[in-house]
C-alpha positions as a Python dict, from the first residue, in 0.01 Angstrom:
ca = {
    (1, 'X'): (0, 0, 0),
    (2, 'X'): (-99, 209, 298),
    (3, 'X'): (-434, 357, 398),
    (4, 'X'): (-400, 741, 342),
    (5, 'X'): (-735, 844, 434),
    (6, 'X'): (-721, 1142, 672),
    (7, 'X'): (-835, 1070, 1035),
    (8, 'X'): (-1203, 1205, 1128),
    (9, 'X'): (-1213, 1532, 1367),
    (10, 'X'): (-1397, 1598, 1689),
    (11, 'X'): (-1458, 1228, 1730),
    (12, 'X'): (-1209, 1137, 1948),
    (13, 'X'): (-835, 1124, 1978),
    (14, 'X'): (-635, 1349, 1747),
    (15, 'X'): (-360, 1095, 1704),
    (16, 'X'): (-289, 756, 1594),
    (17, 'X'): (-49, 469, 1546),
    (18, 'X'): (78, 279, 1831),
    (19, 'X'): (76, 623, 2085),
    (20, 'X'): (-34, 508, 2430),
    (21, 'X'): (-357, 642, 2525),
    (22, 'X'): (-419, 816, 2848),
    (23, 'X'): (-736, 810, 3088),
    (24, 'X'): (-851, 1141, 2949),
    (25, 'X'): (-831, 981, 2573),
    (26, 'X'): (-1038, 738, 2694),
    (27, 'X'): (-1295, 967, 2879),
    (28, 'X'): (-1319, 1159, 2584),
    (29, 'X'): (-1421, 887, 2368),
    (30, 'X'): (-1648, 763, 2645),
    (31, 'X'): (-1813, 1140, 2634),
    (32, 'X'): (-1853, 1069, 2258),
    (33, 'X'): (-2024, 753, 2301),
    (34, 'X'): (-2260, 855, 2555),
    (35, 'X'): (-2402, 1179, 2357),
    (36, 'X'): (-2445, 962, 2052),
    (37, 'X'): (-2644, 729, 2242),
    (38, 'X'): (-2846, 1012, 2384),
    (39, 'X'): (-2923, 1142, 2042),
    (40, 'X'): (-3016, 783, 1914),
    (41, 'X'): (-2722, 745, 1675),
    (42, 'X'): (-2601, 431, 1864),
    (43, 'X'): (-2838, 165, 2012),
    (44, 'X'): (-2808, 28, 2386),
    (45, 'X'): (-2614, -248, 2231),
    (46, 'X'): (-2380, -85, 2047),
    (47, 'X'): (-2282, 175, 2308),
    (48, 'X'): (-2210, -77, 2569),
    (49, 'X'): (-1993, -279, 2330),
    (50, 'X'): (-1812, 11, 2203),
    (51, 'X'): (-1783, 152, 2577),
    (52, 'X'): (-1620, -175, 2675),
    (53, 'X'): (-1377, -149, 2408),
    (54, 'X'): (-1260, 197, 2503),
    (55, 'X'): (-1202, 153, 2873),
    (56, 'X'): (-990, -136, 2747),
    (57, 'X'): (-796, 48, 2494),
    (58, 'X'): (-427, 85, 2530),
    (59, 'X'): (-335, 296, 2210),
    (60, 'X'): (-519, 557, 1982),
    (61, 'X'): (-525, 271, 1674),
    (62, 'X'): (-776, 83, 1933),
    (63, 'X'): (-979, 419, 2024),
    (64, 'X'): (-1021, 584, 1671),
    (65, 'X'): (-1250, 290, 1518),
    (66, 'X'): (-1495, 346, 1793),
    (67, 'X'): (-1581, 680, 1684),
    (68, 'X'): (-1516, 683, 1339),
    (69, 'X'): (-1866, 692, 1206),
    (70, 'X'): (-1979, 931, 1473),
    (71, 'X'): (-2000, 1306, 1366),
    (72, 'X'): (-1997, 1559, 1639),
    (73, 'X'): (-2137, 1932, 1556),
    (74, 'X'): (-1977, 2054, 1859),
    (75, 'X'): (-1724, 1873, 2073),
    (76, 'X'): (-1826, 1830, 2395),
    (77, 'X'): (-1668, 2000, 2697),
    (78, 'X'): (-1404, 1785, 2898),
    (79, 'X'): (-1524, 1941, 3234),
    (80, 'X'): (-1839, 1735, 3252),
    (81, 'X'): (-2018, 1487, 3064),
    (82, 'X'): (-2326, 1590, 3207),
    (83, 'X'): (-2323, 1964, 3187),
    (84, 'X'): (-2675, 2025, 3118),
    (85, 'X'): (-2866, 2252, 3333),
    (86, 'X'): (-3157, 1963, 3395),
    (87, 'X'): (-2896, 1685, 3424),
    (88, 'X'): (-2915, 1525, 3774),
    (89, 'X'): (-2563, 1397, 3740),
    (90, 'X'): (-2202, 1553, 3798),
    (91, 'X'): (-1926, 1403, 3591),
    (92, 'X'): (-1619, 1605, 3625),
    (93, 'X'): (-1326, 1448, 3393),
    (94, 'X'): (-1075, 1780, 3382),
    (95, 'X'): (-1001, 1735, 3777),
    (96, 'X'): (-979, 1387, 3767),
    (97, 'X'): (-738, 1199, 3944),
    (98, 'X'): (-536, 915, 3887),
    (99, 'X'): (-535, 793, 4276),
    (100, 'X'): (-710, 502, 4374),
    (101, 'X'): (-942, 555, 4640),
    (102, 'X'): (-869, 319, 4947),
    (103, 'X'): (-1169, 206, 5151),
    (104, 'X'): (-1084, -3, 5434),
    (105, 'X'): (-1334, -103, 5748),
    (106, 'X'): (-1211, -381, 5983),
    (107, 'X'): (-1427, -399, 6257),
    (108, 'X'): (-1564, -80, 6185),
    (109, 'X'): (-1701, 158, 5918),
    (110, 'X'): (-1660, 392, 5643),
    (111, 'X'): (-1921, 630, 5512),
    (112, 'X'): (-1915, 863, 5228),
    (113, 'X'): (-2216, 1081, 5163),
    (114, 'X'): (-2327, 1469, 5031),
    (115, 'X'): (-2102, 1626, 4797),
    (116, 'X'): (-1797, 1419, 4758),
    (117, 'X'): (-1579, 1309, 4452),
    (118, 'X'): (-1583, 934, 4345),
    (119, 'X'): (-1268, 843, 4160),
    (120, 'X'): (-1255, 616, 3831),
    (121, 'X'): (-1074, 375, 4069),
    (122, 'X'): (-1181, 264, 4447),
    (123, 'X'): (-1093, -32, 4651),
    (124, 'X'): (-1313, -111, 4931),
    (125, 'X'): (-1214, -384, 5172),
    (126, 'X'): (-1442, -490, 5471),
    (127, 'X'): (-1354, -733, 5745),
    (128, 'X'): (-1609, -764, 6021),
    (129, 'X'): (-1719, -396, 5923),
    (130, 'X'): (-1923, -190, 5689),
    (131, 'X'): (-1862, 40, 5397),
    (132, 'X'): (-2173, 296, 5296),
    (133, 'X'): (-2140, 507, 4990),
    (134, 'X'): (-2420, 745, 4896),
    (135, 'X'): (-2319, 861, 4519),
    (136, 'X'): (-2671, 1056, 4512),
    (137, 'X'): (-2498, 1405, 4522),
    (138, 'X'): (-2176, 1287, 4422),
    (139, 'X'): (-1937, 1425, 4161),
    (140, 'X'): (-1802, 1122, 3926),
    (141, 'X'): (-1446, 1169, 3799),
    (142, 'X'): (-1525, 967, 3493),
    (143, 'X'): (-1795, 818, 3280),
    (144, 'X'): (-1731, 464, 3417),
    (145, 'X'): (-1638, 437, 3779),
    (146, 'X'): (-1493, 99, 3920),
    (147, 'X'): (-1510, -54, 4277),
    (148, 'X'): (-1318, -345, 4362),
    (149, 'X'): (-1263, -521, 4677),
    (150, 'X'): (-1312, -811, 4920),
    (151, 'X'): (-1609, -825, 5192),
    (152, 'X'): (-1566, -1073, 5464),
    (153, 'X'): (-1826, -1095, 5727),
    (154, 'X'): (-1871, -717, 5632),
    (155, 'X'): (-2069, -550, 5348),
    (156, 'X'): (-2057, -296, 5082),
    (157, 'X'): (-2366, -78, 5078),
    (158, 'X'): (-2431, 156, 4766),
    (159, 'X'): (-2681, 401, 4728),
    (160, 'X'): (-2741, 549, 4365),
    (161, 'X'): (-2927, 821, 4153),
    (162, 'X'): (-3193, 711, 3947),
    (163, 'X'): (-3103, 586, 3609),
    (164, 'X'): (-2727, 461, 3631),
    (165, 'X'): (-2643, 128, 3550),
    (166, 'X'): (-2465, -102, 3730),
    (167, 'X'): (-2221, -413, 3596),
    (168, 'X'): (-2210, -685, 3835),
    (169, 'X'): (-1875, -863, 3816),
    (170, 'X'): (-1866, -990, 4177),
    (171, 'X'): (-1829, -1313, 4300),
    (172, 'X'): (-1992, -1465, 4634),
    (173, 'X'): (-1889, -1750, 4871),
    (174, 'X'): (-2167, -1792, 5124),
    (175, 'X'): (-2252, -1422, 5015),
    (176, 'X'): (-2380, -1194, 4711),
    (177, 'X'): (-2480, -936, 4554),
    (178, 'X'): (-2841, -784, 4553),
    (179, 'X'): (-2925, -473, 4311),
    (180, 'X'): (-3269, -322, 4272),
    (181, 'X'): (-3453, -9, 4200),
    (182, 'X'): (-3217, 141, 3966),
    (183, 'X'): (-3493, 202, 3723),
    (184, 'X'): (-3482, 285, 3337),
    (185, 'X'): (-3105, 383, 3238),
    (186, 'X'): (-3016, 753, 3177),
    (187, 'X'): (-2767, 746, 2888),
    (188, 'X'): (-2626, 1080, 3069),
    (189, 'X'): (-2570, 887, 3385),
    (190, 'X'): (-2219, 723, 3468),
    (191, 'X'): (-2176, 378, 3471),
    (192, 'X'): (-2048, 179, 3789),
    (193, 'X'): (-1849, -136, 3785),
    (194, 'X'): (-1843, -366, 4101),
    (195, 'X'): (-1565, -639, 4107),
    (196, 'X'): (-1448, -854, 4399),
    (197, 'X'): (-1584, -1151, 4617),
    (198, 'X'): (-1796, -1174, 4904),
    (199, 'X'): (-1699, -1444, 5169),
    (200, 'X'): (-2010, -1463, 5443),
    (201, 'X'): (-2054, -1095, 5341),
    (202, 'X'): (-2221, -891, 5078),
    (203, 'X'): (-2320, -602, 4844),
    (204, 'X'): (-2609, -405, 4851),
    (205, 'X'): (-2698, -142, 4570),
    (206, 'X'): (-3014, 37, 4589),
    (207, 'X'): (-3170, 328, 4367),
    (208, 'X'): (-3444, 521, 4462),
    (209, 'X'): (-3755, 344, 4573),
    (210, 'X'): (-4027, 345, 4319),
    (211, 'X'): (-4370, 543, 4389),
    (212, 'X'): (-4584, 345, 4637),
    (213, 'X'): (-4865, 301, 4354),
    (214, 'X'): (-4572, 105, 4116),
    (215, 'X'): (-4468, -67, 4460),
    (216, 'X'): (-4847, -231, 4473),
    (217, 'X'): (-4832, -289, 4127),
    (218, 'X'): (-4530, -516, 4191),
}
């Protein structure tokens, strides 16, 4: 006997079964999860666990259970996750590209700053060079963005706005990754995933410096 219960509406994908899910479908589910977390209907652990599953999902059957117990009164706009006027983050999924942003610094450098678009997938390679990414005014093309690469006798330096979460999945051989000053996680903020290897090199991730009074207490 099959389960004939109707699928919930306005909580994610509108189809089920083994139909393949697209990046837009995964982003929509991530938007619903972040909204539920911001409203206190999911704990931090529940949000992170479901978000990981959403980003790894390949079919609608994998996506639907992630939002089945969440009711959204008004479906979130797909143009941005953080569309509130007081939000410091710009997340634009409506104009996102599936292209991978390749950044290569060989005996040289790559610099990105100001108002630029941070793609969902980026590759960063530095060989006797450096890559500097300033994301404080960037527009993110997804609620989760990923940078993968290798840094050999070179480095990757990233500046972030306050409140972003960083998931460090790097490995270091005579090198490493240093992350600090991120502050308290803001549920409206995108998540940055960093994957790769540092070989006689390193990755540096910095949030805004805390006020002087707080630095003295430390």
